[in-house]
C-alpha positions in Angstrom: -58.5 108.2 -63.7 -58.9 104.6 -65.0 -56.1 102.3 -65.8 -55.2 98.7 -66.7 -52.3 96.6 -65.6 -50.7 93.2 -66.3 -50.1 91.0 -63.3 -46.6 89.9 -62.4 -45.2 86.7 -63.8 -45.6 83.4 -61.9 -42.6 81.2 -61.4 -39.1 81.9 -62.8 -39.7 84.4 -65.6 -37.7 87.3 -67.0 -39.0 90.7 -65.9 -38.0 94.3 -65.3 -38.3 96.6 -62.3 -37.2 100.1 -61.7 -36.2 102.2 -58.7 -35.5 105.6 -57.3 -36.1 107.6 -54.2 -36.7 111.3 -53.4 -39.3 112.2 -56.0 -41.4 115.2 -54.9 -44.7 116.2 -56.2 -43.6 117.3 -59.6 -45.1 120.8 -59.0 -42.4 123.3 -58.2 -44.8 125.5 -56.1 -44.1 123.0 -53.3 -40.9 123.0 -51.3 -38.4 120.3 -52.4 -40.3 119.6 -55.7 -39.3 120.2 -59.3 -40.7 119.5 -62.7 -38.2 116.6 -63.0 -40.6 114.8 -60.7 -42.9 114.7 -63.7 -40.0 113.6 -65.9 -39.2 110.7 -63.6 -42.7 109.4 -63.7 -42.6 109.6 -67.5 -39.4 107.6 -67.5 -40.9 104.8 -65.4 -43.5 104.4 -68.1 -40.8 104.6 -70.8 -39.0 101.6 -69.3 -42.3 99.6 -68.7 -41.3 97.7 -65.5 -43.5 95.1 -63.9 -43.1 97.0 -60.6 -41.5 100.3 -59.5 -39.8 100.6 -56.1 -40.0 104.0 -54.5 -37.2 104.3 -52.0 -38.8 106.8 -49.6 -39.3 110.6 -49.6 -42.4 110.7 -51.7 -44.3 114.0 -51.7 -42.3 116.0 -49.1 -45.6 117.1 -47.6 -44.0 117.3 -44.2 -42.0 120.4 -45.3 -45.2 122.0 -46.8 -47.0 122.2 -43.5 -49.4 125.0 -44.6 -51.1 122.6 -47.0 -49.9 119.0 -46.7 -53.1 117.5 -48.4 -52.5 119.8 -51.4 -48.9 118.6 -51.8 -50.0 115.0 -51.5 -52.7 115.6 -54.1 -50.2 116.9 -56.6 -47.9 113.9 -55.9 -50.7 111.4 -56.4 -52.0 113.1 -59.5 -48.5 113.0 -61.0 -47.6 109.4 -60.1 -50.9 107.9 -61.2 -49.8 108.5 -64.8 -47.7 105.4 -64.1 -49.2 103.8 -61.0 -52.5 103.3 -62.8 -50.6 100.8 -65.0 -48.2 99.1 -62.6 -47.7 99.0 -58.8 -45.5 101.6 -57.2 -44.2 99.9 -54.0 -42.9 102.5 -51.5 -40.7 102.5 -48.5 -41.0 105.0 -45.6 -38.6 107.9 -45.8 -37.9 110.6 -43.2 -40.2 113.0 -45.2 -43.1 110.7 -44.6 -43.0 111.7 -41.0 -45.6 114.6 -40.6 -46.5 116.7 -37.6 -50.1 116.1 -36.6 -50.5 112.8 -38.5 -50.4 110.2 -35.8 -47.8 109.3 -33.1 -45.3 108.3 -35.8 -46.4 110.9 -38.3 -47.2 108.2 -40.9 -51.0 108.5 -41.2 -50.9 110.4 -44.5 -48.7 107.8 -46.1 -50.6 104.8 -44.7 -53.9 106.3 -45.8 -52.8 106.6 -49.4 -51.2 103.1 -49.8 -52.6 99.6 -49.4 -49.6 97.5 -48.6 -48.9 93.9 -47.6 -49.5 93.0 -44.0 -46.4 92.1 -42.0 -48.6 90.7 -39.1 -47.1 92.9 -36.4 -48.4 95.8 -34.4 -47.3 98.0 -37.3 -48.8 96.0 -40.2 -47.8 98.2 -43.2 -44.7 100.0 -42.1 -42.4 97.3 -43.5 -43.4 94.4 -45.8 -42.4 91.8 -48.4 -43.7 90.6 -51.8 -42.4 88.3 -54.4 -42.2 88.7 -58.2 -40.9 85.7 -60.1 -37.9 84.4 -58.3 -37.2 87.8 -56.6 -38.2 88.6 -53.0 -38.5 92.3 -52.4 -38.3 93.5 -48.8 -39.4 97.1 -47.9 -38.0 98.4 -44.6 -38.6 101.5 -42.4 -35.1 102.9 -41.7 -36.6 105.7 -39.6 -36.9 103.0 -36.9 -33.2 102.2 -36.8 -31.2 105.3 -37.8 -29.4 107.6 -35.4 -30.0 110.6 -37.7 -33.1 112.6 -36.8 -34.3 114.2 -39.9 -38.0 113.7 -39.6 -40.8 116.1 -38.9 -40.0 119.4 -37.3 -42.3 122.3 -36.5 -40.2 125.5 -36.3 -43.0 127.4 -34.6 -43.5 125.0 -31.7 -40.2 123.2 -31.8 -42.0 119.8 -31.9 -39.9 117.0 -33.4 -40.9 113.4 -34.1 -38.0 111.0 -33.8 -39.0 107.4 -34.5 -35.8 105.4 -33.6 -36.7 102.3 -31.7 -40.5 102.6 -31.9 -41.1 98.9 -32.7 -39.0 97.6 -29.8 -37.2 95.3 -32.1 -40.2 93.9 -33.9 -39.0 95.0 -37.3 -35.6 93.4 -37.0 -37.1 90.2 -35.7 -39.6 90.2 -38.6 -36.7 90.8 -41.0 -34.7 87.8 -39.7 -37.8 85.5 -40.0 -38.4 86.7 -43.5 -34.8 86.3 -44.7 -34.4 82.9 -43.0 -37.7 81.7 -44.7 -36.6 83.0 -48.1 -33.2 81.2 -48.0 -35.0 77.9 -47.3 -37.5 78.6 -50.2 -36.3 77.1 -53.5 -38.6 79.5 -55.4 -36.5 82.5 -54.2 -33.2 83.1 -56.0 -32.8 86.8 -55.2 -33.4 89.0 -52.1 -33.6 92.7 -52.7 -34.0 95.0 -49.7 -35.1 98.6 -50.3 -35.2 101.4 -47.9 -34.6 105.2 -47.6 -31.5 106.1 -45.6 -28.3 104.3 -46.7 -25.9 102.3 -44.6 -23.0 103.6 -46.8 -22.8 107.0 -48.6 -19.8 109.2 -49.4 -22.0 112.1 -50.2 -20.6 115.4 -48.9 -23.7 117.5 -49.6 -26.1 114.9 -48.1 -26.3 113.0 -44.9 -23.9 110.1 -45.4 -24.2 106.7 -43.8 -25.8 105.6 -40.5 -24.4 103.2 -38.0 -27.9 102.2 -36.8 -28.6 100.5 -40.1 -25.4 98.5 -39.9 -26.2 97.5 -36.3 -29.7 96.4 -36.9 -29.8 95.1 -40.5 -26.5 94.5 -42.1 -25.5 91.3 -40.2 -28.8 89.8 -41.2 -28.2 90.8 -44.8 -24.9 89.1 -44.8 -26.1 86.0 -42.9 -29.0 85.3 -45.2 -27.4 86.4 -48.5 -29.3 89.6 -49.4 -28.1 90.5 -53.0 -29.0 94.1 -53.5 -29.8 97.0 -51.1 -31.5 100.0 -52.7 -31.6 103.3 -50.9 -32.2 107.0 -51.4 -32.0 110.0 -49.0 -28.8 111.4 -50.4 -29.8 113.1 -53.7 -27.2 111.5 -55.9 -26.0 108.1 -57.3 -23.5 105.8 -55.7 -22.7 102.1 -56.1 -20.6 100.0 -53.7 -18.4 97.1 -54.3 -19.6 93.7 -53.2 -19.4 93.8 -49.4 -19.8 91.2 -46.6 -19.0 91.4 -42.9 -16.8 94.1 -41.5 -13.1 95.0 -41.9 -10.6 96.6 -39.6 -12.2 100.0 -39.8 -14.4 101.6 -37.2 -18.2 101.8 -37.0 -18.8 98.3 -38.5 -17.4 99.4 -41.8 -18.4 96.8 -44.5 -15.6 94.7 -45.8 -15.1 94.6 -49.6 -15.0 91.0 -50.9 -14.7 91.8 -54.6 -13.6 94.9 -56.6 -15.1 93.7 -59.9 -17.5 96.5 -61.0 -18.8 94.7 -64.1 -19.9 91.2 -63.0 -20.6 90.7 -59.3 -21.3 87.4 -57.7 -23.8 88.5 -55.0 -23.8 85.1 -53.4 -20.5 86.2 -51.9 -21.4 89.8 -51.0 -24.2 92.4 -51.5 -24.2 95.6 -53.5 -25.8 98.8 -52.2 -27.0 101.5 -54.5 -28.0 105.1 -53.5 -30.7 106.2 -55.9 -31.8 109.5 -54.5 -32.3 111.5 -57.6 -35.9 110.8 -58.5 -37.0 114.4 -59.0 -36.6 116.5 -55.9 -35.5 120.1 -56.4 -32.4 119.7 -54.3 -29.5 117.5 -55.4 -26.1 116.8 -53.9 -23.7 115.4 -56.6 -20.7 116.3 -54.4 -18.8 113.5 -52.7 -16.2 113.3 -49.9 -12.7 114.5 -50.6 -10.1 111.8 -51.4 -8.1 110.7 -48.4 -4.4 110.6 -49.6 -3.5 108.3 -46.7 -6.0 105.7 -47.9 -5.2 105.4 -51.6 -7.5 108.4 -52.5 -10.8 106.8 -51.5 -13.5 109.3 -50.6 -14.0 110.4 -47.0 -17.5 109.5 -46.0 -19.8 111.0 -43.2 -21.5 108.7 -40.8 -24.0 109.1 -38.0 -22.9 107.0 -35.0 -25.1 108.5 -32.2 -28.3 110.5 -31.7 -28.1 114.0 -33.0 -30.8 116.7 -32.7 -32.8 117.6 -35.8 -30.7 118.0 -38.9 -27.3 118.3 -37.2 -24.5 117.1 -39.4 -23.0 113.6 -39.1 -20.7 113.3 -36.2 -18.0 110.9 -37.6 -16.2 110.1 -40.8 -14.6 107.0 -42.3 -12.7 106.1 -45.5 -15.2 104.9 -48.0 -13.2 101.8 -49.1 -16.5 100.3 -50.2 -17.4 103.0 -52.7 -17.1 101.8 -56.3 -19.0 104.2 -58.6 -20.3 107.8 -58.1 -21.9 110.3 -60.4 -20.5 113.8 -59.8 -21.8 115.2 -63.1 -24.0 118.1 -62.0 -25.4 118.5 -65.6 -27.4 115.2 -65.0 -28.5 115.4 -61.3 -31.5 113.1 -61.6 -31.8 109.5 -62.5 -33.5 106.1 -62.6 -32.2 102.6 -62.1 -33.5 99.8 -64.4 -33.1 96.2 -63.5 -33.6 93.3 -65.9 -34.0 89.8 -64.3 -32.8 86.8 -66.3 -34.0 83.7 -64.4 -31.9 81.1 -66.4 -33.4 78.3 -68.3 -33.0 75.2 -66.2 -32.6 74.2 -62.5 -29.1 74.9 -61.3 -28.4 77.5 -64.0 -26.8 80.9 -63.3 -29.4 83.6 -62.9 -28.6 87.3 -63.3 -29.9 90.8 -62.8 -28.5 93.5 -65.1 -28.7 97.0 -63.6 -28.4 100.1 -65.7 -28.5 103.6 -64.1 -29.7 106.4 -66.4 -29.0 110.0 -65.4 -31.1 112.9 -66.6 -30.6 116.6 -67.2 -32.9 119.3 -66.0 -36.3 119.4 -67.6 -37.6 122.6 -69.2 -41.0 123.8 -70.5 -39.6 123.3 -74.0 -38.2 119.9 -73.2 -40.2 118.4 -70.3 -39.0 114.8 -71.0 -35.3 114.9 -71.6 -33.9 111.6 -72.7 -32.2 109.5 -69.9 -28.6 108.7 -70.6 -27.0 105.5 -69.5 -24.2 106.2 -67.0 -23.4 103.0 -65.1 -24.2 99.3 -65.5 -23.3 96.0 -63.9 -24.5 92.4 -63.9 -25.3 90.6 -60.6 -25.0 86.8 -60.8 -25.8 83.9 -58.5 -26.7 80.2 -58.9 -30.4 79.4 -59.0 -31.7 77.9 -55.7 -33.4 75.0 -57.3 -31.3 71.9 -58.1 -27.9 73.2 -57.1 -27.8 72.4 -53.4 -28.7 69.4 -51.3 -31.0 69.9 -48.4 -28.0 69.5 -46.0 -25.9 72.1 -47.8 -28.8 74.5 -47.9 -28.8 74.5 -44.1 -25.0 75.2 -44.1 -25.5 78.1 -46.6 -28.2 79.6 -44.4 -26.1 79.2 -41.3 -23.2 81.1 -42.9 
């Protein structure tokens, strides 16, 4: 298949990007795949982004062990309808860990994608790239999470558990990257995308993970990461703006603003769970309200190592949860982000996010129309012209 593409804009320009995780091959003969995987690729093209972010769990070949290459082939044939015209930039998910494909199980993934070099021993497992005034940072959460939901061979009992494999190299790289970005006047926005979420009130999925909070969240707060995009739980959830920790246990993120329409992300980041790309399984059920905490959902969280696919071992009140999508009629979805860079140095810049959810596709209607469900505007001052050199250093330090 041949395709053409338009390169990303240089400098501060308006552009659009899209995101979801947990896609599947689009061919329902494979485990964890549905025809909505085809629908999702069609929707990426419908919104015409400059770049699409794929938040982990791509083909699900690791649960199709009898013919992993065949599952990957169907995934690539499906996604090339879009990726021939625009880059699809992935993050590693737990289903990219495959028995028999290298020590970490990543060989199939790394063979199929040419990704930016992070200049470490693991050059493509995490990476960064910039479009306009937005720095995108792709992370490998398999390396920091407590939950073990990677490759498992039921016949032999073999499990690949990747926590800690880089011996801190990924976290050190992340700190260098974020510190450099916040001293770079060309970068207004920092967006991290990954697979497993730090926060999730899903009752049918996995929930949050303390490992992400321990390794990444303090760095996100310190260097002013704006948005964190995840997947893993097959539903939609948006947090309030959070920064630091509150009086709860397990480093529970502290809410700094309950505004759900316009959010100043220079004061706190927003995390989104976007796990409804097209997989055949979907959660759409959230934690029961805690009457002793104002009715906020009760969220699951992993706080220690658990054997393969054991449920989360602790719970917390999800004080950080702002918006959820419990409508099981529309279990899939795509997030669309429109970047407005502002016109002049020192202006306010914004990113408007709209989440569209989607009903089940059928042979008679393979491309059901996405329906807008949730929207908000993230705002912050541009980095050029609004801070002196001295106050930039203070901003980075805090």
